[in-house]
C-alpha positions as CSV (number, residue, x, y, z in Angstrom):
1,X,5.4,17.7,54.2
2,X,1.9,18.3,52.8
3,X,-1.1,17.9,54.9
4,X,-3.4,14.9,54.1
5,X,-6.4,15.4,51.7
6,X,-9.7,15.8,53.6
7,X,-11.7,14.3,50.8
8,X,-9.2,11.3,50.6
9,X,-10.9,8.1,51.8
10,X,-7.8,6.7,53.0
11,X,-6.9,9.3,55.4
12,X,-9.1,9.0,58.6
13,X,-10.6,12.0,59.9
14,X,-11.0,10.6,63.3
15,X,-9.8,7.3,64.8
16,X,-12.4,4.9,65.3
17,X,-12.3,1.4,66.6
18,X,-10.1,-0.3,68.8
19,X,-7.3,1.8,68.1
20,X,-9.4,5.0,69.3
21,X,-9.3,3.6,73.0
22,X,-5.5,4.0,73.3
23,X,-5.1,0.1,73.7
24,X,-2.6,-0.5,70.8
25,X,-0.6,2.9,70.2
26,X,1.9,1.1,68.1
27,X,-0.6,-0.2,65.6
28,X,-2.1,3.4,65.6
29,X,0.9,4.9,64.9
30,X,1.9,2.4,62.0
31,X,-1.7,2.9,60.3
32,X,-1.1,6.7,60.6
33,X,2.2,6.7,59.2
34,X,0.8,4.4,56.3
35,X,-2.1,6.8,55.7
36,X,0.4,9.8,55.4
37,X,2.6,8.0,52.8
38,X,-0.3,7.0,50.9
39,X,-1.8,10.8,51.1
40,X,1.9,11.8,50.0
41,X,1.9,9.6,47.1
42,X,-1.3,10.6,45.8
43,X,-0.5,14.2,46.2
44,X,2.8,13.7,44.1
45,X,0.7,11.7,41.4
46,X,-1.8,14.6,41.2
47,X,0.8,17.1,40.8
48,X,2.3,15.1,38.0
49,X,-1.4,15.2,36.4
50,X,-2.1,11.6,37.3
51,X,-5.2,10.6,38.9
52,X,-4.7,7.7,41.1
53,X,-7.7,5.3,41.6
54,X,-9.3,6.5,38.7
55,X,-9.3,5.3,35.0
56,X,-6.6,7.2,32.9
57,X,-7.7,9.9,30.6
58,X,-7.4,9.0,26.8
59,X,-4.7,11.3,25.2
60,X,-5.3,12.9,21.8
61,X,-3.3,10.3,20.0
62,X,-5.0,7.2,21.6
63,X,-8.4,8.5,20.2
64,X,-9.5,7.0,17.0
65,X,-9.1,10.0,14.4
66,X,-7.0,11.7,16.7
67,X,-3.7,10.6,15.4
68,X,-1.6,12.5,13.0
69,X,-2.1,11.7,9.4
70,X,-0.5,8.9,7.8
71,X,0.2,7.0,11.1
72,X,-2.6,4.7,10.9
73,X,-1.8,1.2,9.6
74,X,-2.6,1.0,5.7
75,X,-2.7,-2.1,3.3
76,X,0.1,-3.1,1.0
77,X,-1.9,-2.4,-2.1
78,X,-2.6,1.3,-0.9
79,X,0.9,1.6,-0.2
80,X,2.4,0.4,-3.6
81,X,-0.4,2.4,-5.5
82,X,1.0,5.5,-3.7
83,X,4.6,4.8,-4.2
84,X,4.1,4.2,-7.9
85,X,2.0,7.6,-8.2
86,X,4.6,9.4,-6.5
87,X,7.2,8.3,-8.9
88,X,4.9,8.9,-12.0
89,X,5.0,5.0,-13.2
90,X,1.3,4.7,-13.7
91,X,1.5,4.5,-17.3
92,X,4.5,2.0,-17.2
93,X,2.7,-0.2,-14.5
94,X,-0.4,-0.2,-16.4
95,X,1.2,-1.2,-19.7
96,X,3.3,-4.1,-17.8
97,X,-0.1,-5.3,-16.4
98,X,-1.3,-5.5,-20.0
99,X,1.6,-7.3,-21.1
100,X,1.4,-9.7,-18.2
101,X,-2.5,-10.5,-18.9
102,X,-2.2,-10.3,-22.7
103,X,-4.1,-13.7,-23.1
104,X,-7.0,-12.3,-20.8
105,X,-7.2,-9.1,-23.0
106,X,-7.0,-10.3,-26.5
107,X,-8.3,-13.8,-26.0
108,X,-6.8,-17.3,-26.4
109,X,-6.9,-17.4,-30.3
110,X,-5.0,-14.0,-30.8
111,X,-2.4,-14.7,-27.9
112,X,-1.5,-18.0,-29.4
113,X,-0.3,-16.2,-32.5
114,X,1.2,-12.9,-31.3
115,X,2.8,-11.1,-28.2
116,X,3.5,-7.7,-27.0
117,X,7.4,-7.0,-27.0
118,X,8.0,-3.6,-26.4
119,X,6.4,-0.2,-25.2
120,X,8.0,2.9,-25.8
121,X,6.5,6.5,-25.5
122,X,2.9,5.4,-25.9
123,X,3.6,3.0,-28.9
124,X,2.8,-0.8,-28.0
125,X,4.8,-3.1,-30.4
126,X,3.3,-6.7,-31.0
127,X,5.2,-9.3,-32.9
128,X,3.0,-11.8,-34.9
129,X,4.0,-15.6,-35.7
130,X,3.5,-15.1,-39.4
131,X,2.5,-12.4,-41.9
132,X,-1.2,-13.5,-42.2
133,X,-1.5,-12.9,-38.4
134,X,0.4,-9.6,-38.6
135,X,-2.1,-8.6,-41.5
136,X,-5.1,-9.9,-39.4
137,X,-4.0,-7.9,-36.3
138,X,-3.7,-4.8,-38.5
139,X,-7.2,-5.2,-39.3
140,X,-8.2,-5.5,-35.6
141,X,-6.2,-2.7,-34.5
142,X,-9.2,-0.4,-33.8
143,X,-10.8,-3.0,-31.6
144,X,-7.4,-3.7,-29.9
145,X,-7.1,-0.1,-29.2
146,X,-10.6,0.4,-27.8
147,X,-9.8,-3.1,-25.5
148,X,-6.6,-1.4,-24.5
149,X,-7.9,1.9,-23.6
150,X,-10.4,0.3,-21.2
151,X,-7.7,-1.9,-19.5
152,X,-5.1,0.9,-19.1
153,X,-7.0,4.4,-19.6
154,X,-7.3,6.3,-22.5
155,X,-4.2,7.8,-23.9
156,X,-1.7,5.5,-22.3
157,X,-1.2,3.4,-25.7
158,X,-1.6,5.6,-28.4
159,X,-0.4,3.7,-31.3
160,X,-0.2,-0.1,-31.9
161,X,2.7,-1.1,-34.2
162,X,2.2,-4.9,-35.5
163,X,5.5,-6.4,-36.8
164,X,5.6,-9.9,-38.5
165,X,8.1,-12.6,-38.0
166,X,11.9,-11.8,-38.0
167,X,13.5,-13.2,-41.3
168,X,16.9,-13.1,-42.3
169,X,18.3,-10.6,-45.0
170,X,18.5,-11.6,-48.3
171,X,20.4,-8.4,-49.5
172,X,23.9,-10.1,-49.1
173,X,25.3,-13.7,-49.3
174,X,25.4,-16.3,-51.8
175,X,21.7,-16.7,-52.3
176,X,21.3,-13.3,-53.2
177,X,19.8,-12.4,-56.7
178,X,20.5,-9.1,-58.6
179,X,17.2,-7.1,-59.0
180,X,15.2,-10.2,-57.7
181,X,11.8,-10.0,-56.3
182,X,13.0,-11.2,-52.9
183,X,11.8,-13.9,-50.6
184,X,8.0,-12.9,-50.4
185,X,6.5,-14.9,-47.7
186,X,8.6,-17.6,-47.4
187,X,8.4,-17.5,-43.5
188,X,4.9,-17.2,-42.9
């Protein structure tokens, strides 16, 4: 059994009051036993590093900035950006966003007559509704490339390939003419 702590205010150094006169020995013995039990509990707490009766000390992990790196809550957008960057998908995601925002990038007039269809190894393929619009897009290629560089970064889209409308082939079938000039601009 540990001796009571002399600095502990719960352990009386000398009995005082009506119990000191000896009138109530049973109450005095109970009070002394309770004080000894409290002193033992406090001594055990101190041996475990606890400080009874005082505010607990903050541990390093509870202090802001003291946590391990990466343990703080982060926004979903930051987590997705890190996920995409770790896998090397930045260029693909950027071009995917261009395809999704095509009307806002090129404007409503151009987007009404053409749409991006494919992106492979830096080449963005745009399909036009007619051969006239395909020609117009070829003339606007430098302007479109600079606008795409602003949106997705320089070097992501290295070439813009404009294709006209798809037409059936006339090289076979009963409507074929030997050494003919072909359909010309039938579908545009």
